[in-house]
C-alpha positions in Angstrom: -8.5 13.9 18.8 -7.4 16.8 16.7 -9.7 18.2 13.9 -7.2 17.0 11.2 -7.3 13.5 12.7 -11.1 13.5 12.8 -11.1 14.6 9.1 -8.6 12.0 8.1 -10.5 9.3 10.0 -13.8 10.3 8.3 -12.2 10.3 4.8 -10.7 6.9 5.5 -14.0 5.5 6.7 -15.9 6.9 3.7 -13.2 5.6 1.2 -13.2 2.1 2.8 -17.1 1.9 3.1 -18.1 2.9 -0.4 -15.0 2.4 -2.5 -14.8 0.4 -5.7 -11.8 -1.8 -6.3 -10.0 -0.6 -9.4 -7.8 -2.6 -11.7 -4.4 -1.0 -11.7 -0.9 -1.5 -13.2 2.1 -1.3 -10.9 4.5 1.1 -12.6 7.6 0.6 -10.3 6.8 0.2 -6.6 10.5 -0.3 -5.7 10.2 -0.2 -1.9 6.6 -1.2 -1.4 3.8 -3.6 -2.5 0.3 -2.5 -3.4 -2.5 -4.8 -2.2 -5.5 -2.9 -3.7 -6.7 0.4 -5.0 -10.2 1.8 -4.3 -11.8 4.9 -5.9 -15.1 6.4 -4.8 -17.2 6.8 -6.7 -16.2 4.6 -9.6 -19.0 2.0 -10.4 -17.3 0.9 -13.7 -14.0 1.2 -15.4 -12.5 3.2 -16.7 -13.6 5.5 -13.9 -15.9 8.3 -15.2 -14.6 11.5 -13.5 -17.0 14.4 -13.7 -15.6 17.9 -14.0 -16.0 19.9 -10.8 -16.1 16.8 -8.6 -13.5 15.2 -6.3 -12.8 11.4 -5.9 -11.5 9.6 -2.9 -8.5 7.4 -3.8 -7.4 4.7 -1.3 -4.3 2.7 -1.8 -3.5 -0.2 0.5 0.2 -1.0 0.4 3.0 -2.6 2.5 6.2 -0.7 3.0 9.5 -2.6 2.6 11.5 0.3 4.1 11.4 2.7 7.0 10.8 6.3 6.0 10.3 9.6 8.0 8.3 11.2 5.2 6.3 10.5 2.1 5.3 12.6 -0.8 2.7 12.0 -3.5 3.3 12.8 -7.1 0.5 12.5 -9.6 0.5 12.8 -13.4 -2.1 12.5 -16.1 -0.5 10.6 -19.0 -2.0 11.7 -22.3 -0.6 10.1 -25.5 2.4 8.9 -23.5 3.2 12.4 -22.1 3.1 12.8 -18.3 1.4 16.0 -17.3 1.5 17.1 -13.6 -1.9 16.6 -11.9 -2.2 18.7 -8.8 -3.7 17.2 -5.6 -4.7 19.0 -2.5 -2.3 17.3 -0.1 1.1 15.9 -1.3 2.3 14.9 2.2 1.4 11.3 2.6 1.8 11.6 6.4 -1.3 13.7 6.3 -3.3 11.2 4.3 -4.0 8.3 6.6 -0.4 7.3 7.1 1.1 7.5 10.6 4.6 8.6 10.0 7.4 7.5 10.5 6.6 4.7 8.1 7.7 1.3 9.4 9.1 -1.7 7.4 6.8 -4.5 6.7 3.7 -2.6 7.9 0.5 -2.2 5.9 -1.0 1.3 5.3 -4.1 2.8 3.9 -3.2 6.0 2.0 -6.3 8.1 1.3 -6.3 11.3 -0.8 -8.6 13.3 -3.1 -8.4 13.5 -6.8 -10.0 16.8 -7.8 -11.3 17.2 -11.4 -11.3 20.9 -12.3 -14.1 22.2 -14.5 -11.6 23.5 -17.0 -10.1 20.1 -17.7 -11.0 18.8 -21.2 -13.2 15.7 -21.8 -10.6 13.1 -22.5 -9.5 9.5 -21.7 -6.2 9.3 -19.9 -4.1 7.2 -17.5 -3.5 8.5 -13.9 0.0 7.7 -12.6 0.1 8.1 -8.8 3.4 7.7 -6.9 4.1 7.9 -3.2 7.8 8.4 -2.6 9.8 7.7 0.6 12.3 10.2 2.1 15.0 9.0 -0.3 12.7 9.5 -3.4 12.0 5.8 -4.0 8.5 4.7 -4.8 6.5 3.2 -1.9 4.0 2.7 -4.6 3.6 3.6 -8.2 0.2 2.8 -9.8 -1.5 3.6 -13.1 -5.2 3.3 -13.8 -7.4 4.5 -16.7 -10.0 7.3 -16.3 -12.2 9.3 -18.5 -13.0 12.9 -17.8 -16.7 13.7 -18.6 -18.9 16.8 -18.3 
């Protein structure tokens, strides 16, 4: 087993073991269906995200299409304005998904949501998309968070 595979497995195991189910809004999953969203740690909602920490995000979804690739796009929505929110790994095929993605197959997408120390204390909505190789959303979810010190 390669080092990357071991890291992915450990991240997935941690996310599934200690994750909290999060209420989310589907914002246009055109070629997939989300079953559940977990964030660790997030003992209450909205999730309180501390500056300088990173949070495991696990999205369980079923694909309705085949796709060779997948790419994550994340925004923080503040006062209705989407602002790009950088994540460490945009390639969904490196985040617990064995590509190529198969039709009618369930996947556990796992990634990290880093909260930089320079972010302001604010309530916002995170919009997280995972796009297939034609740019359509395998999933699009929104969930509220609050950045705290």
